[in-house]
mmCIF file of the C-alpha atoms, coordinates in Angstrom:
data_MODEL
# 
_entry.id   MODEL 
# 
loop_
_atom_site.group_PDB 
_atom_site.id 
_atom_site.type_symbol 
_atom_site.label_atom_id 
_atom_site.label_alt_id 
_atom_site.label_comp_id 
_atom_site.label_asym_id 
_atom_site.label_entity_id 
_atom_site.label_seq_id 
_atom_site.pdbx_PDB_ins_code 
_atom_site.Cartn_x 
_atom_site.Cartn_y 
_atom_site.Cartn_z 
_atom_site.occupancy 
_atom_site.B_iso_or_equiv 
_atom_site.pdbx_formal_charge 
_atom_site.auth_seq_id 
_atom_site.auth_comp_id 
_atom_site.auth_asym_id 
_atom_site.auth_atom_id 
_atom_site.pdbx_PDB_model_num 
ATOM 1   C CA . MET A 1 1   ? -29.370 37.879 17.485 1.00 0.00 ? 1   MET A CA 1 
ATOM 2   C CA . GLY A 1 2   ? -27.998 41.256 16.584 1.00 0.00 ? 2   GLY A CA 1 
ATOM 3   C CA . GLU A 1 3   ? -24.778 42.919 17.563 1.00 0.00 ? 3   GLU A CA 1 
ATOM 4   C CA . ILE A 1 4   ? -24.720 43.845 21.236 1.00 0.00 ? 4   ILE A CA 1 
ATOM 5   C CA . GLN A 1 5   ? -22.817 47.016 21.948 1.00 0.00 ? 5   GLN A CA 1 
ATOM 6   C CA . VAL A 1 6   ? -20.546 47.100 24.972 1.00 0.00 ? 6   VAL A CA 1 
ATOM 7   C CA . ASP A 1 7   ? -20.631 50.459 26.740 1.00 0.00 ? 7   ASP A CA 1 
ATOM 8   C CA . HIS A 1 8   ? -16.886 50.960 27.253 1.00 0.00 ? 8   HIS A CA 1 
ATOM 9   C CA . ALA A 1 9   ? -17.265 54.316 29.004 1.00 0.00 ? 9   ALA A CA 1 
ATOM 10  C CA . ARG A 1 10  ? -19.717 52.868 31.516 1.00 0.00 ? 10  ARG A CA 1 
ATOM 11  C CA . ILE A 1 11  ? -17.476 49.862 32.247 1.00 0.00 ? 11  ILE A CA 1 
ATOM 12  C CA . GLU A 1 12  ? -14.450 52.125 32.639 1.00 0.00 ? 12  GLU A CA 1 
ATOM 13  C CA . LYS A 1 13  ? -16.324 54.337 35.088 1.00 0.00 ? 13  LYS A CA 1 
ATOM 14  C CA . ALA A 1 14  ? -17.468 51.297 37.090 1.00 0.00 ? 14  ALA A CA 1 
ATOM 15  C CA . VAL A 1 15  ? -13.964 49.775 37.201 1.00 0.00 ? 15  VAL A CA 1 
ATOM 16  C CA . HIS A 1 16  ? -12.502 53.141 38.266 1.00 0.00 ? 16  HIS A CA 1 
ATOM 17  C CA . GLU A 1 17  ? -15.026 53.242 41.124 1.00 0.00 ? 17  GLU A CA 1 
ATOM 18  C CA . LEU A 1 18  ? -14.349 49.606 42.032 1.00 0.00 ? 18  LEU A CA 1 
ATOM 19  C CA . LEU A 1 19  ? -10.615 50.244 42.260 1.00 0.00 ? 19  LEU A CA 1 
ATOM 20  C CA . ALA A 1 20  ? -11.251 53.207 44.545 1.00 0.00 ? 20  ALA A CA 1 
ATOM 21  C CA . ALA A 1 21  ? -13.742 51.178 46.612 1.00 0.00 ? 21  ALA A CA 1 
ATOM 22  C CA . VAL A 1 22  ? -11.121 48.506 47.375 1.00 0.00 ? 22  VAL A CA 1 
ATOM 23  C CA . GLY A 1 23  ? -8.656  51.168 48.502 1.00 0.00 ? 23  GLY A CA 1 
ATOM 24  C CA . GLU A 1 24  ? -6.556  51.436 45.335 1.00 0.00 ? 24  GLU A CA 1 
ATOM 25  C CA . ASP A 1 25  ? -5.497  54.619 43.582 1.00 0.00 ? 25  ASP A CA 1 
ATOM 26  C CA . PRO A 1 26  ? -7.016  54.371 40.083 1.00 0.00 ? 26  PRO A CA 1 
ATOM 27  C CA . GLY A 1 27  ? -4.651  57.109 38.959 1.00 0.00 ? 27  GLY A CA 1 
ATOM 28  C CA . ARG A 1 28  ? -1.419  55.288 39.770 1.00 0.00 ? 28  ARG A CA 1 
ATOM 29  C CA . GLU A 1 29  ? 0.728   54.169 36.860 1.00 0.00 ? 29  GLU A CA 1 
ATOM 30  C CA . GLY A 1 30  ? -0.078  50.437 36.947 1.00 0.00 ? 30  GLY A CA 1 
ATOM 31  C CA . LEU A 1 31  ? -3.843  51.022 37.203 1.00 0.00 ? 31  LEU A CA 1 
ATOM 32  C CA . ARG A 1 32  ? -4.281  54.079 34.992 1.00 0.00 ? 32  ARG A CA 1 
ATOM 33  C CA . ASP A 1 33  ? -5.234  52.053 31.900 1.00 0.00 ? 33  ASP A CA 1 
ATOM 34  C CA . THR A 1 34  ? -6.879  49.172 33.772 1.00 0.00 ? 34  THR A CA 1 
ATOM 35  C CA . PRO A 1 35  ? -10.468 50.436 33.286 1.00 0.00 ? 35  PRO A CA 1 
ATOM 36  C CA . SER A 1 36  ? -10.070 50.529 29.491 1.00 0.00 ? 36  SER A CA 1 
ATOM 37  C CA . ARG A 1 37  ? -8.295  47.138 29.479 1.00 0.00 ? 37  ARG A CA 1 
ATOM 38  C CA . ILE A 1 38  ? -11.151 45.644 31.504 1.00 0.00 ? 38  ILE A CA 1 
ATOM 39  C CA . ALA A 1 39  ? -13.736 47.096 29.104 1.00 0.00 ? 39  ALA A CA 1 
ATOM 40  C CA . ARG A 1 40  ? -11.963 45.534 26.104 1.00 0.00 ? 40  ARG A CA 1 
ATOM 41  C CA . MET A 1 41  ? -11.549 42.249 27.981 1.00 0.00 ? 41  MET A CA 1 
ATOM 42  C CA . TYR A 1 42  ? -15.276 42.015 28.801 1.00 0.00 ? 42  TYR A CA 1 
ATOM 43  C CA . GLU A 1 43  ? -16.153 42.761 25.197 1.00 0.00 ? 43  GLU A CA 1 
ATOM 44  C CA . GLU A 1 44  ? -13.943 39.862 24.107 1.00 0.00 ? 44  GLU A CA 1 
ATOM 45  C CA . VAL A 1 45  ? -14.753 37.209 26.713 1.00 0.00 ? 45  VAL A CA 1 
ATOM 46  C CA . LEU A 1 46  ? -18.493 37.923 26.600 1.00 0.00 ? 46  LEU A CA 1 
ATOM 47  C CA . SER A 1 47  ? -18.707 38.185 22.800 1.00 0.00 ? 47  SER A CA 1 
ATOM 48  C CA . GLY A 1 48  ? -20.931 35.093 22.590 1.00 0.00 ? 48  GLY A CA 1 
ATOM 49  C CA . ARG A 1 49  ? -23.896 37.154 23.812 1.00 0.00 ? 49  ARG A CA 1 
ATOM 50  C CA . ALA A 1 50  ? -24.042 38.819 20.409 1.00 0.00 ? 50  ALA A CA 1 
ATOM 51  C CA . GLU A 1 51  ? -23.826 35.586 18.436 1.00 0.00 ? 51  GLU A CA 1 
ATOM 52  C CA . ASP A 1 52  ? -26.413 33.010 17.472 1.00 0.00 ? 52  ASP A CA 1 
ATOM 53  C CA . PRO A 1 53  ? -24.631 29.648 17.888 1.00 0.00 ? 53  PRO A CA 1 
ATOM 54  C CA . ALA A 1 54  ? -27.113 28.053 15.474 1.00 0.00 ? 54  ALA A CA 1 
ATOM 55  C CA . LYS A 1 55  ? -25.412 29.882 12.582 1.00 0.00 ? 55  LYS A CA 1 
ATOM 56  C CA . HIS A 1 56  ? -22.532 27.422 12.867 1.00 0.00 ? 56  HIS A CA 1 
ATOM 57  C CA . LEU A 1 57  ? -24.871 24.535 12.081 1.00 0.00 ? 57  LEU A CA 1 
ATOM 58  C CA . GLU A 1 58  ? -26.580 26.007 9.025  1.00 0.00 ? 58  GLU A CA 1 
ATOM 59  C CA . VAL A 1 59  ? -24.464 24.000 6.580  1.00 0.00 ? 59  VAL A CA 1 
ATOM 60  C CA . THR A 1 60  ? -24.765 20.246 6.945  1.00 0.00 ? 60  THR A CA 1 
ATOM 61  C CA . PHE A 1 61  ? -23.837 17.437 4.598  1.00 0.00 ? 61  PHE A CA 1 
ATOM 62  C CA . ASP A 1 62  ? -26.084 14.566 3.626  1.00 0.00 ? 62  ASP A CA 1 
ATOM 63  C CA . GLU A 1 63  ? -24.245 11.461 4.681  1.00 0.00 ? 63  GLU A CA 1 
ATOM 64  C CA . SER A 1 64  ? -25.379 7.924  5.390  1.00 0.00 ? 64  SER A CA 1 
ATOM 65  C CA . HIS A 1 65  ? -22.910 7.510  8.287  1.00 0.00 ? 65  HIS A CA 1 
ATOM 66  C CA . THR A 1 66  ? -24.879 5.923  11.117 1.00 0.00 ? 66  THR A CA 1 
ATOM 67  C CA . GLU A 1 67  ? -22.227 5.530  13.813 1.00 0.00 ? 67  GLU A CA 1 
ATOM 68  C CA . LEU A 1 68  ? -21.004 7.888  16.499 1.00 0.00 ? 68  LEU A CA 1 
ATOM 69  C CA . VAL A 1 69  ? -19.301 11.165 15.692 1.00 0.00 ? 69  VAL A CA 1 
ATOM 70  C CA . ILE A 1 70  ? -17.236 12.402 18.633 1.00 0.00 ? 70  ILE A CA 1 
ATOM 71  C CA . LEU A 1 71  ? -15.119 15.488 19.092 1.00 0.00 ? 71  LEU A CA 1 
ATOM 72  C CA . LYS A 1 72  ? -13.176 15.402 22.349 1.00 0.00 ? 72  LYS A CA 1 
ATOM 73  C CA . GLU A 1 73  ? -11.085 17.804 24.362 1.00 0.00 ? 73  GLU A CA 1 
ATOM 74  C CA . ILE A 1 74  ? -12.433 21.051 22.967 1.00 0.00 ? 74  ILE A CA 1 
ATOM 75  C CA . PRO A 1 75  ? -10.878 23.724 25.197 1.00 0.00 ? 75  PRO A CA 1 
ATOM 76  C CA . PHE A 1 76  ? -13.304 26.360 26.438 1.00 0.00 ? 76  PHE A CA 1 
ATOM 77  C CA . TYR A 1 77  ? -13.225 29.414 28.674 1.00 0.00 ? 77  TYR A CA 1 
ATOM 78  C CA . SER A 1 78  ? -16.258 30.992 30.245 1.00 0.00 ? 78  SER A CA 1 
ATOM 79  C CA . MET A 1 79  ? -17.244 33.441 32.985 1.00 0.00 ? 79  MET A CA 1 
ATOM 80  C CA . CYS A 1 80  ? -19.201 32.349 36.045 1.00 0.00 ? 80  CYS A CA 1 
ATOM 81  C CA . GLU A 1 81  ? -22.218 34.588 36.309 1.00 0.00 ? 81  GLU A CA 1 
ATOM 82  C CA . HIS A 1 82  ? -22.240 34.349 40.101 1.00 0.00 ? 82  HIS A CA 1 
ATOM 83  C CA . HIS A 1 83  ? -18.794 35.860 40.757 1.00 0.00 ? 83  HIS A CA 1 
ATOM 84  C CA . MET A 1 84  ? -17.734 37.002 37.267 1.00 0.00 ? 84  MET A CA 1 
ATOM 85  C CA . LEU A 1 85  ? -14.619 34.857 37.536 1.00 0.00 ? 85  LEU A CA 1 
ATOM 86  C CA . PRO A 1 86  ? -13.436 32.479 34.820 1.00 0.00 ? 86  PRO A CA 1 
ATOM 87  C CA . PHE A 1 87  ? -14.006 28.778 34.577 1.00 0.00 ? 87  PHE A CA 1 
ATOM 88  C CA . MET A 1 88  ? -12.270 26.706 31.969 1.00 0.00 ? 88  MET A CA 1 
ATOM 89  C CA . GLY A 1 89  ? -11.893 23.167 30.823 1.00 0.00 ? 89  GLY A CA 1 
ATOM 90  C CA . MET A 1 90  ? -12.618 20.654 28.099 1.00 0.00 ? 90  MET A CA 1 
ATOM 91  C CA . ALA A 1 91  ? -15.828 19.858 26.279 1.00 0.00 ? 91  ALA A CA 1 
ATOM 92  C CA . HIS A 1 92  ? -16.531 16.469 24.747 1.00 0.00 ? 92  HIS A CA 1 
ATOM 93  C CA . VAL A 1 93  ? -19.344 16.301 22.190 1.00 0.00 ? 93  VAL A CA 1 
ATOM 94  C CA . ALA A 1 94  ? -20.912 13.293 20.479 1.00 0.00 ? 94  ALA A CA 1 
ATOM 95  C CA . TYR A 1 95  ? -23.844 12.836 18.174 1.00 0.00 ? 95  TYR A CA 1 
ATOM 96  C CA . LEU A 1 96  ? -25.454 9.973  16.327 1.00 0.00 ? 96  LEU A CA 1 
ATOM 97  C CA . PRO A 1 97  ? -26.247 11.272 12.820 1.00 0.00 ? 97  PRO A CA 1 
ATOM 98  C CA . ASN A 1 98  ? -29.648 10.932 11.253 1.00 0.00 ? 98  ASN A CA 1 
ATOM 99  C CA . GLY A 1 99  ? -28.603 11.453 7.634  1.00 0.00 ? 99  GLY A CA 1 
ATOM 100 C CA . HIS A 1 100 ? -26.726 14.733 8.231  1.00 0.00 ? 100 HIS A CA 1 
ATOM 101 C CA . ILE A 1 101 ? -23.252 15.543 9.483  1.00 0.00 ? 101 ILE A CA 1 
ATOM 102 C CA . VAL A 1 102 ? -21.563 18.858 10.191 1.00 0.00 ? 102 VAL A CA 1 
ATOM 103 C CA . GLY A 1 103 ? -17.963 20.010 9.917  1.00 0.00 ? 103 GLY A CA 1 
ATOM 104 C CA . LEU A 1 104 ? -16.017 19.256 13.098 1.00 0.00 ? 104 LEU A CA 1 
ATOM 105 C CA . SER A 1 105 ? -14.889 22.853 13.523 1.00 0.00 ? 105 SER A CA 1 
ATOM 106 C CA . LYS A 1 106 ? -18.548 23.818 13.748 1.00 0.00 ? 106 LYS A CA 1 
ATOM 107 C CA . LEU A 1 107 ? -18.948 21.718 16.899 1.00 0.00 ? 107 LEU A CA 1 
ATOM 108 C CA . ALA A 1 108 ? -16.075 23.609 18.513 1.00 0.00 ? 108 ALA A CA 1 
ATOM 109 C CA . ARG A 1 109 ? -17.578 26.929 17.399 1.00 0.00 ? 109 ARG A CA 1 
ATOM 110 C CA . VAL A 1 110 ? -20.903 26.066 19.045 1.00 0.00 ? 110 VAL A CA 1 
ATOM 111 C CA . VAL A 1 111 ? -19.099 25.318 22.316 1.00 0.00 ? 111 VAL A CA 1 
ATOM 112 C CA . GLU A 1 112 ? -17.174 28.595 22.119 1.00 0.00 ? 112 GLU A CA 1 
ATOM 113 C CA . SER A 1 113 ? -20.214 30.672 21.220 1.00 0.00 ? 113 SER A CA 1 
ATOM 114 C CA . PHE A 1 114 ? -22.173 29.465 24.247 1.00 0.00 ? 114 PHE A CA 1 
ATOM 115 C CA . ALA A 1 115 ? -19.116 29.655 26.529 1.00 0.00 ? 115 ALA A CA 1 
ATOM 116 C CA . ARG A 1 116 ? -18.321 33.300 25.719 1.00 0.00 ? 116 ARG A CA 1 
ATOM 117 C CA . ARG A 1 117 ? -21.056 34.716 27.912 1.00 0.00 ? 117 ARG A CA 1 
ATOM 118 C CA . LEU A 1 118 ? -21.899 34.875 31.590 1.00 0.00 ? 118 LEU A CA 1 
ATOM 119 C CA . GLN A 1 119 ? -22.710 31.250 32.332 1.00 0.00 ? 119 GLN A CA 1 
ATOM 120 C CA . VAL A 1 120 ? -23.113 28.393 34.730 1.00 0.00 ? 120 VAL A CA 1 
ATOM 121 C CA . GLN A 1 121 ? -21.610 25.109 33.604 1.00 0.00 ? 121 GLN A CA 1 
ATOM 122 C CA . GLU A 1 122 ? -24.867 23.206 33.912 1.00 0.00 ? 122 GLU A CA 1 
ATOM 123 C CA . ARG A 1 123 ? -26.672 25.562 31.519 1.00 0.00 ? 123 ARG A CA 1 
ATOM 124 C CA . LEU A 1 124 ? -23.729 25.640 29.121 1.00 0.00 ? 124 LEU A CA 1 
ATOM 125 C CA . THR A 1 125 ? -23.782 21.837 28.879 1.00 0.00 ? 125 THR A CA 1 
ATOM 126 C CA . SER A 1 126 ? -27.526 21.730 28.184 1.00 0.00 ? 126 SER A CA 1 
ATOM 127 C CA . GLN A 1 127 ? -27.439 24.570 25.652 1.00 0.00 ? 127 GLN A CA 1 
ATOM 128 C CA . ILE A 1 128 ? -24.833 22.765 23.564 1.00 0.00 ? 128 ILE A CA 1 
ATOM 129 C CA . ALA A 1 129 ? -26.743 19.466 23.668 1.00 0.00 ? 129 ALA A CA 1 
ATOM 130 C CA . ASP A 1 130 ? -30.125 21.028 22.903 1.00 0.00 ? 130 ASP A CA 1 
ATOM 131 C CA . LEU A 1 131 ? -28.860 23.015 19.928 1.00 0.00 ? 131 LEU A CA 1 
ATOM 132 C CA . LEU A 1 132 ? -27.037 20.049 18.388 1.00 0.00 ? 132 LEU A CA 1 
ATOM 133 C CA . MET A 1 133 ? -30.068 17.824 18.849 1.00 0.00 ? 133 MET A CA 1 
ATOM 134 C CA . GLU A 1 134 ? -32.363 20.369 17.221 1.00 0.00 ? 134 GLU A CA 1 
ATOM 135 C CA . LYS A 1 135 ? -30.222 21.647 14.356 1.00 0.00 ? 135 LYS A CA 1 
ATOM 136 C CA . LEU A 1 136 ? -28.625 18.345 13.345 1.00 0.00 ? 136 LEU A CA 1 
ATOM 137 C CA . ASP A 1 137 ? -31.865 16.384 13.755 1.00 0.00 ? 137 ASP A CA 1 
ATOM 138 C CA . ALA A 1 138 ? -29.593 13.834 15.419 1.00 0.00 ? 138 ALA A CA 1 
ATOM 139 C CA . LYS A 1 139 ? -30.737 10.467 16.731 1.00 0.00 ? 139 LYS A CA 1 
ATOM 140 C CA . GLY A 1 140 ? -28.879 11.303 19.915 1.00 0.00 ? 140 GLY A CA 1 
ATOM 141 C CA . VAL A 1 141 ? -26.478 13.816 21.453 1.00 0.00 ? 141 VAL A CA 1 
ATOM 142 C CA . ALA A 1 142 ? -24.170 13.563 24.443 1.00 0.00 ? 142 ALA A CA 1 
ATOM 143 C CA . VAL A 1 143 ? -22.119 16.406 25.905 1.00 0.00 ? 143 VAL A CA 1 
ATOM 144 C CA . LEU A 1 144 ? -19.661 16.223 28.795 1.00 0.00 ? 144 LEU A CA 1 
ATOM 145 C CA . LEU A 1 145 ? -17.894 19.263 30.242 1.00 0.00 ? 145 LEU A CA 1 
ATOM 146 C CA . GLU A 1 146 ? -15.004 19.106 32.698 1.00 0.00 ? 146 GLU A CA 1 
ATOM 147 C CA . ALA A 1 147 ? -13.988 22.450 34.177 1.00 0.00 ? 147 ALA A CA 1 
ATOM 148 C CA . THR A 1 148 ? -12.040 24.176 36.900 1.00 0.00 ? 148 THR A CA 1 
ATOM 149 C CA . HIS A 1 149 ? -13.824 27.142 38.453 1.00 0.00 ? 149 HIS A CA 1 
ATOM 150 C CA . THR A 1 150 ? -11.672 29.944 39.815 1.00 0.00 ? 150 THR A CA 1 
ATOM 151 C CA . CYS A 1 151 ? -14.606 31.068 41.965 1.00 0.00 ? 151 CYS A CA 1 
ATOM 152 C CA . MET A 1 152 ? -13.960 27.866 43.928 1.00 0.00 ? 152 MET A CA 1 
ATOM 153 C CA . THR A 1 153 ? -10.203 27.435 43.572 1.00 0.00 ? 153 THR A CA 1 
ATOM 154 C CA . MET A 1 154 ? -8.978  30.950 44.421 1.00 0.00 ? 154 MET A CA 1 
ATOM 155 C CA . ARG A 1 155 ? -11.698 32.158 46.787 1.00 0.00 ? 155 ARG A CA 1 
ATOM 156 C CA . GLY A 1 156 ? -14.307 30.705 49.114 1.00 0.00 ? 156 GLY A CA 1 
ATOM 157 C CA . VAL A 1 157 ? -13.513 27.058 49.828 1.00 0.00 ? 157 VAL A CA 1 
ATOM 158 C CA . ARG A 1 158 ? -10.149 27.347 47.959 1.00 0.00 ? 158 ARG A CA 1 
ATOM 159 C CA . LYS A 1 159 ? -9.839  23.840 46.575 1.00 0.00 ? 159 LYS A CA 1 
ATOM 160 C CA . PRO A 1 160 ? -7.386  24.012 43.668 1.00 0.00 ? 160 PRO A CA 1 
ATOM 161 C CA . GLY A 1 161 ? -7.391  20.965 41.439 1.00 0.00 ? 161 GLY A CA 1 
ATOM 162 C CA . SER A 1 162 ? -11.086 20.266 41.864 1.00 0.00 ? 162 SER A CA 1 
ATOM 163 C CA . VAL A 1 163 ? -12.916 19.633 38.609 1.00 0.00 ? 163 VAL A CA 1 
ATOM 164 C CA . MET A 1 164 ? -16.642 19.954 38.001 1.00 0.00 ? 164 MET A CA 1 
ATOM 165 C CA . VAL A 1 165 ? -18.143 17.492 35.517 1.00 0.00 ? 165 VAL A CA 1 
ATOM 166 C CA . THR A 1 166 ? -21.538 18.006 33.891 1.00 0.00 ? 166 THR A CA 1 
ATOM 167 C CA . SER A 1 167 ? -23.255 15.991 31.209 1.00 0.00 ? 167 SER A CA 1 
ATOM 168 C CA . ALA A 1 168 ? -26.317 16.244 29.031 1.00 0.00 ? 168 ALA A CA 1 
ATOM 169 C CA . ILE A 1 169 ? -27.755 13.385 27.019 1.00 0.00 ? 169 ILE A CA 1 
ATOM 170 C CA . ARG A 1 170 ? -30.527 13.597 24.469 1.00 0.00 ? 170 ARG A CA 1 
ATOM 171 C CA . GLY A 1 171 ? -32.392 11.247 22.155 1.00 0.00 ? 171 GLY A CA 1 
ATOM 172 C CA . ILE A 1 172 ? -31.362 7.606  21.941 1.00 0.00 ? 172 ILE A CA 1 
ATOM 173 C CA . PHE A 1 173 ? -28.754 8.012  24.695 1.00 0.00 ? 173 PHE A CA 1 
ATOM 174 C CA . THR A 1 174 ? -31.515 8.598  27.255 1.00 0.00 ? 174 THR A CA 1 
ATOM 175 C CA . LYS A 1 175 ? -33.019 5.163  26.571 1.00 0.00 ? 175 LYS A CA 1 
ATOM 176 C CA . ASP A 1 176 ? -30.237 2.952  25.234 1.00 0.00 ? 176 ASP A CA 1 
ATOM 177 C CA . HIS A 1 177 ? -27.842 2.378  28.129 1.00 0.00 ? 177 HIS A CA 1 
ATOM 178 C CA . ALA A 1 178 ? -25.334 0.470  25.998 1.00 0.00 ? 178 ALA A CA 1 
ATOM 179 C CA . ALA A 1 179 ? -25.121 3.371  23.546 1.00 0.00 ? 179 ALA A CA 1 
ATOM 180 C CA . ARG A 1 180 ? -24.743 5.846  26.414 1.00 0.00 ? 180 ARG A CA 1 
ATOM 181 C CA . ASP A 1 181 ? -22.010 3.708  28.004 1.00 0.00 ? 181 ASP A CA 1 
ATOM 182 C CA . GLU A 1 182 ? -20.173 3.552  24.669 1.00 0.00 ? 182 GLU A CA 1 
ATOM 183 C CA . VAL A 1 183 ? -20.172 7.359  24.376 1.00 0.00 ? 183 VAL A CA 1 
ATOM 184 C CA . PHE A 1 184 ? -18.935 7.938  27.911 1.00 0.00 ? 184 PHE A CA 1 
ATOM 185 C CA . THR A 1 185 ? -16.254 5.259  27.488 1.00 0.00 ? 185 THR A CA 1 
ATOM 186 C CA . HIS A 1 186 ? -14.980 7.227  24.486 1.00 0.00 ? 186 HIS A CA 1 
ATOM 187 C CA . PHE A 1 187 ? -15.186 10.498 26.427 1.00 0.00 ? 187 PHE A CA 1 
ATOM 188 C CA . TYR A 1 188 ? -12.985 9.175  29.208 1.00 0.00 ? 188 TYR A CA 1 
ATOM 189 C CA . HIS A 1 189 ? -10.594 7.094  27.116 1.00 0.00 ? 189 HIS A CA 1 
ATOM 190 C CA . LYS A 1 190 ? -7.349  8.920  26.334 1.00 0.00 ? 190 LYS A CA 1 
ATOM 191 C CA . HIS A 1 191 ? -6.259  8.377  22.759 1.00 0.00 ? 191 HIS A CA 1 
ATOM 192 C CA . GLU A 1 192 ? -2.635  8.693  21.751 1.00 0.00 ? 192 GLU A CA 1 
ATOM 193 C CA . LEU A 1 193 ? -2.079  9.924  18.227 1.00 0.00 ? 193 LEU A CA 1 
# 
């Protein structure tokens, strides 16, 4: 993927028109700089569109570790593509190595790279699992995302506190129910450090 340019002037023009369309005065003091702030905000929160998440998994380490590797409670923020409102939560990622491991920060970077684009949670979950399975040549991958969607909590049905949970399992976890149960037990178990 190459760098994707954000057309600030076009966003600013659109936001100016949107403010006018909802009955606001885009020229008033509090809104005067809003179009440029929105343009910069979209460039930041949608920056994952310009990034290839696979780059974070290019460096692996040969390791004979054959047990689960789990990184839990990775905070993420994304934008719902249906209403362009944020959803946020925690990602839990596990893989069963097949001779290769990756730095833990790289797992978090993969989550962030996919999250920083217009998304739906179901796709986000699958994208993370598929990439880890492919690039780590893992025996199995499990991903669980728990998120609150502002498109549901502040508008529409207005149910604050509701949490959407999605999961994706690949490889051995699709066939070995005991292994899958072990992963999900770890995902839901709260550890105290």
